Each structure stands twice: as structure tokens, then as C-alpha cells.
C-alpha positions in Angstrom: 15.8 -10.0 41.9 13.0 -12.4 41.7 13.2 -15.3 38.6 11.0 -17.7 36.5 12.3 -20.4 34.7 11.0 -21.1 31.2 12.4 -22.5 28.2 13.8 -20.0 25.1 12.1 -20.5 22.2 14.1 -21.5 19.0 12.9 -22.3 16.0 14.0 -25.9 14.8 14.7 -27.5 11.9 14.5 -31.1 11.1 18.7 -31.9 11.8 20.9 -32.4 14.1 20.6 -35.1 17.3 16.5 -35.1 16.8 15.5 -37.0 14.3 12.0 -36.2 13.2 9.4 -37.9 10.9 7.1 -35.2 8.8 4.1 -36.6 9.9 4.4 -36.1 13.4 5.8 -32.6 13.2 3.2 -30.2 13.7 2.9 -26.9 14.5 1.1 -25.8 18.0 0.3 -22.7 19.0 2.1 -19.4 16.9 2.7 -16.1 18.4 2.3 -13.1 17.1 5.1 -14.6 14.1 6.5 -17.2 16.3 6.1 -20.6 16.0 5.7 -23.6 19.3 6.0 -26.9 17.8 5.1 -30.2 19.4 9.3 -30.4 19.7 9.6 -27.4 20.9 7.5 -28.4 23.6 9.0 -31.7 24.0 12.4 -29.7 25.2 10.0 -27.8 27.5 9.2 -30.3 28.8 12.5 -31.9 30.0 14.0 -28.4 31.0 11.0 -27.9 33.2 12.2 -31.3 34.5 15.4 -30.9 35.0 14.3 -27.8 37.2 11.4 -29.7 39.0 12.4 -32.9 38.7 8.4 -32.7 41.0 7.0 -31.8 38.6 6.8 -35.6 36.5 3.9 -36.6 39.3 1.6 -34.0 37.6 -0.3 -35.9 34.9 1.4 -35.8 31.0 -1.4 -33.6 29.6 -1.0 -30.9 32.9 2.5 -30.8 32.1 1.9 -30.2 28.3 0.0 -26.7 29.5 2.7 -25.8 31.3 5.3 -26.1 29.1 3.3 -24.4 26.2 2.7 -21.9 28.3 6.4 -21.5 29.8 6.7 -21.5 25.8 4.2 -18.6 25.3 6.0 -16.8 27.9 8.9 -16.8 26.1 9.0 -15.3 23.1 6.2 -13.3 24.7 8.9 -11.6 26.8 12.0 -12.3 24.5 10.3 -9.5 22.2 9.9 -7.0 24.5 12.9 -6.9 26.4 14.5 -7.0 22.7 12.7 -3.5 22.6 15.7 -2.3 25.6 18.0 -5.3 24.6 19.4 -6.0 21.4 21.7 -9.3 22.5 20.7 -11.2 25.3 24.2 -12.8 25.9 25.6 -9.4 27.3 22.6 -9.3 30.1 24.7 -9.0 33.5 26.2 -10.8 34.9 24.5 -15.0 34.8 27.2 -16.6 37.5 24.8 -15.5 41.0 21.2 -17.1 39.0 23.1 -19.8 37.8 24.4 -21.1 41.3 20.7 -20.5 42.9 19.5 -22.8 40.2 22.0 -26.0 41.0 21.7 -25.2 44.7 17.7 -25.6 45.1 18.7 -28.7 42.9 21.5 -29.6 46.0 23.6 -30.1 43.2 27.3 -28.5 44.9 29.6 -27.1 41.5 28.5 -26.1 38.0 30.6 -29.0 37.1 28.5 -31.2 37.9 25.2 -28.9 37.6 26.7 -29.9 33.6 26.6 -33.2 33.8 23.4 -33.5 35.1 21.9 -31.6 32.4 23.1 -33.9 29.8 20.5 -36.0 31.2 18.0 -33.9 30.2 19.3 -33.8 26.4 20.3 -29.6 27.8 23.3 -27.5 28.3 24.4 -24.6 30.1 24.1 -22.4 27.1 20.7 -23.4 27.2 20.1 -22.6 31.2 22.3 -18.8 30.5 20.0 -18.3 27.1 16.9 -18.2 29.8 18.4 -16.9 32.8 19.8 -14.0 30.1 16.4 -12.9 29.1 14.7 -13.5 32.3 17.5 -10.6 33.8 16.4 -8.4 31.1 12.9 -8.7 31.5 13.8 -8.3 35.5 16.1 -4.8 34.6 12.7 -3.7 32.2 11.1 -3.8 35.0 13.1 -2.0 37.6 13.7 1.1 34.7 10.2 1.0 34.0 8.4 1.5 37.1 11.3 2.4 39.8 9.7 5.6 40.5 6.8 4.1 41.7 8.6 1.7 44.7 6.7 3.5 47.3 9.0 2.5 50.9 8.4 4.4 54.4 12.3 3.7 55.2 12.0 5.7 58.3 9.0 3.2 59.4 11.1 0.1 58.6 14.2 2.1 60.4 12.7 2.6 63.4 11.0 -0.6 63.8 14.2 -2.5 63.7 15.5 0.2 66.1 12.6 -0.9 68.6 13.4 -4.6 68.4 16.7 -4.2 69.0 17.1 -3.1 71.4 15.2 -5.5 74.0 16.2 -8.5 71.9 13.5 -11.9 72.3 12.9 -15.6 70.7 10.7 -15.1 67.4 8.6 -17.3 65.4 9.8 -17.8 61.6 7.7 -19.2 59.0 8.3 -20.9 55.7 5.4 -20.4 53.2 4.8 -21.2 49.7 2.4 -19.0 47.1 0.0 -19.4 44.6 -0.8 -15.7 42.6 -3.4 -15.6 40.3 -5.8 -12.8 38.6 -8.9 -12.6 37.5 -11.0 -9.9 34.9 -14.7 -10.7 37.0 -16.1 -12.3 39.7 -17.2 -15.1 37.7 -13.8 -15.8 36.5 -12.4 -16.0 40.0 -14.8 -18.5 41.3 -14.3 -20.7 38.3 -10.0 -20.5 38.9 -10.5 -20.7 43.2 -12.0 -23.7 42.3 -9.8 -25.3 40.2 -6.8 -24.5 42.3 -8.8 -26.0 45.6 -9.7 -28.8 43.9 -6.8 -29.2 42.3 -4.6 -29.0 46.0 -7.4 -31.1 47.5 -6.9 -33.8 44.4 -2.4 -33.4 44.3 -0.5 -30.8 46.9 -0.6 -26.8 47.3 2.9 -27.1 45.8 2.1 -29.1 42.6 -0.6 -26.5 42.3 2.1 -23.7 42.1 3.0 -25.2 39.9 0.2 -25.5 37.5 -1.7 -22.5 38.0 0.4 -19.4 40.0 1.3 -16.3 37.5 4.0 -15.5 39.8 7.8 -16.6 39.3 7.7 -18.2 42.2 5.3 -21.1 40.2 8.6 -22.4 38.7 9.7 -23.4 42.1 7.1 -24.5 43.1 5.3 -21.8 45.1 8.1 -22.0 47.4 9.0 -18.1 49.3 11.0 -19.2 52.1 11.4 -18.4 56.0 9.5 -15.1 56.5 9.2 -13.3 60.0 6.3 -10.3 61.0 8.9 -7.9 59.4 9.7 -9.7 55.8 5.4 -9.7 55.3 2.3 -6.9 55.0 0.4 -7.1 58.5 -2.5 -8.4 56.8 -0.8 -11.2 55.1 1.3 -12.0 58.3 -2.4 -12.9 60.6 -3.4 -15.1 57.9 0.2 -16.4 58.3 0.3 -16.9 61.9 -3.2 -18.5 62.0 -2.1 -21.7 59.8 -1.5 -24.5 61.1 1.2 -26.6 58.8 0.3 -28.0 56.0 -2.8 -25.7 55.8 -3.4 -22.6 53.0 -5.3 -19.2 53.7 -8.4 -17.9 52.0 -7.6 -15.3 48.9 -6.8 -12.0 49.9 -6.1 -9.6 47.7 -3.0 -7.9 46.3 -2.3 -5.2 43.2 -2.3 -8.0 40.9 -4.6 -9.9 41.8 -5.6 -12.4 44.8 -2.5 -14.5 46.7 -3.1 -18.0 49.0 -0.1 -19.0 51.4 0.4 -22.5 52.3 2.2 -22.8 55.4 4.9 -25.3 55.2 6.7 -25.0 58.3 7.3 -22.9 61.5 10.5 -22.6 63.6 11.8 -20.2 66.4 15.1 -18.5 66.7 16.8 -15.7 68.9 16.9 -12.2 66.6 20.5 -11.3 66.0 20.3 -8.1 65.0 22.5 -6.5 62.3 20.1 -2.7 62.0 21.9 -2.4 58.5 22.2 -5.8 57.3 17.8 -5.7 58.4 17.8 -3.3 56.9 19.3 -3.2 53.6 17.0 -7.6 53.8 13.8 -5.7 54.2 13.9 -2.8 51.8 15.4 -5.1 49.2 12.3 -7.6 49.8 9.8 -4.9 49.5 11.0 -4.0 46.6 10.4 -7.1 44.9 7.4 -7.5 46.3 6.1 -4.3 44.1 8.6 -5.3 41.7 7.1 -8.5 40.8 3.1 -7.5 41.3 4.5 -4.7 38.5 6.0 -7.3 36.1 2.5 -9.7 36.3 0.4 -6.7 35.4 3.2 -5.4 32.8 2.9 -9.1 31.6 -1.1 -9.2 31.3 -1.0 -6.1 29.3 1.8 -7.4 26.4 0.3 -11.2 26.8 -2.9 -9.0 25.7 -1.4 -7.1 22.2 -0.1 -10.3 21.3 -1.2 -13.2 18.7 -1.9 -15.8 20.2 -3.2 -18.1 18.0 -3.7 -22.2 18.7 -4.2 -24.3 16.2 
């Protein structure tokens, strides 16, 4: 299920392993009844840097903004999921999601990952808390919106069966995304201009980390390898025309707009297991729709939240 990596908020006491002078401590943001301090943001920067080292190529000011945004999202999600899950420590099994995190960092085992985290003054408990909140958020979105998921399974199955009759070489595309929302044309133009400027100044991946509202933002917008069957016809036609390292014009989707970047292309001979392929496509489309509902739902409760920046 879709994931995002953000730091779990806690109110900091001025004791423990970190020493901070009274005149250095500052409240940066208030979210409902919870505060975010400069210490919290410092810790969040460390966490985001641990899971995505490339974030360090971004300016300090932008990293601070990303960390603050990440903490705000975490607090809002934590409050909302607490209505459905009383104890985040009792979230579904974290083994798979945890493995996905350190595998992306080319770390071979949990033991190596624990050692890696100590370099950032973090431990496994920090990761577990964050994962638990995110998994509960995903489960909450599924429970609320599962009846709205609309997938033409007969059409998918017929298409797979037709392809399995005459196996062929097919193109695979490695892609990344930037998803953004806009209330009106003026906001759309402003956001799109900033995104394009950032891509030209930095690159697509760094810009995804800064501006994308999708859960993939924490992984530089990376979606991975897809084929014609894995995406909508409209998006596939856009991808097919792109050159490597080229990105598309904004494409309208349910929760806003999406830019697609073509990272790489390869060809492979189809080896179709009808049942496995069917399950894969249905799962991918389910997650895509749930991700859209997640973005919409979060925007709704964010607007209902009290967020005050000092």
C-alpha cells in the first residue's frame, strides 16, 4: 500500500541526550493543541536525511520547510487516526514496510539498518512509530473509501488473456511523479511555474521531494517500472512520447495534477502468469485510487485544523 516517510511528533523536554539552551528554544508552529519547536525540526531533518540522503543537496532553507511540512502532516494524521486506532504501537505488522525502507538504502539487514540509524542519533523505535501511524492512516483511508473503488476487472482479465496468447517484447518505463493541487487557475500557474523553475535549477527528483503532495515525495517521486497495462491510457500516451529525463505537461487527475518524468526505458519478453498479472494490476489500480482519496481526505482535515506559524 502507498507509503510516505514522515517523523512522528513528540513534545520535547529540555533534557536527555540533547542539550539546548533556553534562549535557543523556539516554538515554530502550532498545530491544533500541539507545538513544533526548532528542536523538533532539527530532529526531522536528521530523519529525512537518513532515509533520503539526496535531500542534503537541497538548500538548508528548503530542507527546513520540508521538515516543517512533514511534521505538520504527521501531527494531523496522528490525531485523525487516533479516532480509529487507540494505540499506534498495535498497528499491522511492520516487517515488510521496514524491509522496504532499508532495502531502498541498499542496506542488507535490520541489524545493519539499526547501526546506520545511530549515525543520525536515531533508533528503530523512531521508524516503528512513524510506520505505525502511516499504516494506520492507509488502513483508515481503505476502510472509509473501499466501497468507492471502481475497477473493471472483466476488462483487465480479457486484456491479459489476449496478450498471453501471443507473447511479445514490450517496453517498460521507469517513471517518477510530482503531484500537486490548485484551487484555481492563478494558483495552478503559480505552482507550476515554481515546479518547472525548480526542476531546471535542480532536478526532477529534488523538486518532487519539495513540491509533490503524493506519498512518493519521500522517495524523490519514484514510482518504478510500469508498462502499458499498469497505467491509464492517457498517462501511457504521455510517457510513450517522452525522452529519457524529460517530463510531461501537467495531467489532470482526480485530486489535482501530475507531472511524469521518464527515468529509463527497457524492453523485456513477456512471461505472463494470468493470475499474478491480474492481481498485480488490480492491486496497483486500487492503490492509485486510494492514494487519490488519501490526498483529498488529508486536504480536507488540514483545512479544518488550526495551524499557526510564529
